[in-house]
Every structure is written in structure tokens, then in C-alpha cells.
C-alpha positions, -999 to +999 in steps of 0.1 A: +167-531+259+201-526+248+219-498+266+240-473+248+225-481+215+206-451+198+172-458+184+142-442+170+123-430+201+091-448+191+107-480+195+113-476+231+075-476+240+074-514+245+094-546+240+072-556+210+078-522+193+115-525+200+117-560+185+098-548+155+119-518+150+152-536+154+144-566+132+118-555+107+108-520+102+125-502+074+145-533+063+141-538+025+114-565+019+111-583-015+090-614-005+054-609-019+039-629+011+055-606+038+046-575+016+010-586+017+010-590+053+025-555+059+000-541+037-029-558+056-013-545+089-009-510+077-046-510+067-056-524+099-037-498+118-054-468+103-070-449+132-053-470+158-018-471+175+008-494+162+012-511+196-023-524+192-015-539+159+017-555+171-003-570+200-029-585+177-005-594+149-004-631+159-041-634+164-048-619+129-022-642+115-043-671+129-077-656+118-064-646+083-051-680+074-014-669+078-021-638+057-024-661+028-038-639-001-051-669-021-074-680+008-082-644+018-093-636-016-121-665-013-135-651+018-173-645+015-199-630+038-199-660+063-162-657+068-165-619+072-193-623+099-171-650+116-142-624+117-164-597+130-172-620+160-136-625+167-125-603+196-088-609+193-085-591+159-094-557+145-132-560+138-140-534+112-160-545+082-145-516+059-111-530+065-119-567+063-137-562+030-108-541+017-083-567+027-104-594+007-105-570-024-069-562-022-058-598-019-074-602-054-059-570-068-024-579-053-025-613-071-036-595-105-003-575-102+015-608-096-001-623-127+008-593-147+044-585-136+055-618-120+056-604-085+042-576-065+077-568-053+086-561-089+058-537-092+065-519-057+102-515-061+097-504-096+086-470-082+120-464-068+142-481-094+146-510-071+168-490-046+156-480-012+152-443-007+174-433+024+160-401+039+182-382+064+158-371+091+177-361+124+145-360+145+113-379+144+091-348+140+107-342+106+093-374+091+064-367+071+030-387+071+029-388+033+051-380+003+050-375-034+060-412-037+031-423-016+007-403-036+020-416-068+016-452-055-018-447-040-030-432-073-017-465-091-031-489-066-065-472-066-065-473-105-059-511-101-089-514-077-072-515-043-093-500-014-081-484+019-049-473+005-046-436+011-013-418+009-007-420+047-014-457+049+008-462+017+035-441+033+035-463+064+037-494+042+066-480+023+085-473+056+076-509+069+087-526+037+120-507+036+113-490+003+117-459+023+144-458+052+129-435+077+150-444+107+166-413+121+202-409+112+215-414+148+195-448+151+217-478+148+194-493+122+199-463+096+234-473+088+228-509+089+201-505+063+222-482+041+248-507+040+226-537+031+229-551-003+200-567-019 
């Protein structure tokens, strides 16, 4: 861990979280394949710690065909049963069926608008929201934006996308920059040009 570099406190819990914080979290993401993976991970995280998700991420990548939405959309009951037997992943039938359902809904948005990225970033006029939190306890679990997106996703048939899960997704995808202002990533992200 780099000494003398200020970071969000949650990143200091493990090497995996540090790497995720420094290289992925909060950085604006426009690639649909990555956005789908992030949405799946945030759904899987519900009720669990983020460190568990990061530890199981590679196993899930393997089990979920590289988070390939086209393949996931085709999963049937036999595949669900196989996944429920896989001890290396999050084994929750509701989350797994939601992931399959959401893969279809995700592709429907791509069909309609050309990309899910276009849809998602349209909610913020294609510019990240840079919040100015000084302390982590100030960061909300949801926002008016996450409620608005949740409402639209549910209208489009998505499941397991409550405002808290959606807010975490917005943070992960960099739609919302919730690094604290003293974290070195905050200014890096503010100064990024898409």
C-alpha cells in the first residue's frame, strides 16, 4: 500500500479492495460489457460485504461465461441448478434468476438505444456527478438519481435493482464520483476527459 497517499478508508481493508478502489471504482465506465458485469456484482453484493464479492469475482466470471449477457440470457433451470451447486460463487436463486432476466432487459435497451451506456449516461447528461464529501459517513446509500434510474429499470423489467443497489452501481461505474475529496482518486477522476 502506498504510504502518504490519501484514500477512502474502505479501500484500506484489504489488498483486493485497495486495487479495486485505485483502478476501477468511481472511474467513468462506458463499455456495455463492463457495465453489465458491474450491475451483476452489485446485485450479488446485496446483503453481503464487498470484500466477499471481490474474492469471488473471478469464480463468478468463470461460472457466468465471462459475464457474457448473451450467454447468461439463455440460461435455463439446468444451468441455475448447476450454479446453485457451485460453492465458489454467490448461490442465491433469486439473484441468479434476476441476473438472467436482467441480461435480457439489458440487451433490449441496447437494441432500442444502441448501447446501455447511452441509456445510463443519459440520466446525467453524459457527465459524471462529482460529489464533494469530506468524510465517508456523509455518503448516502441512495439518491434521487438512483430512485429515478431504479424506477425506469423496473419499468423496463429489471429485477433486484432497488435504489441502494442502483446507487452502488452508479458509484462503481463512475456515473457518481463518491471518492472523498481528500482521496487522490477524486481529483484524478474530476480531471478525466471522456
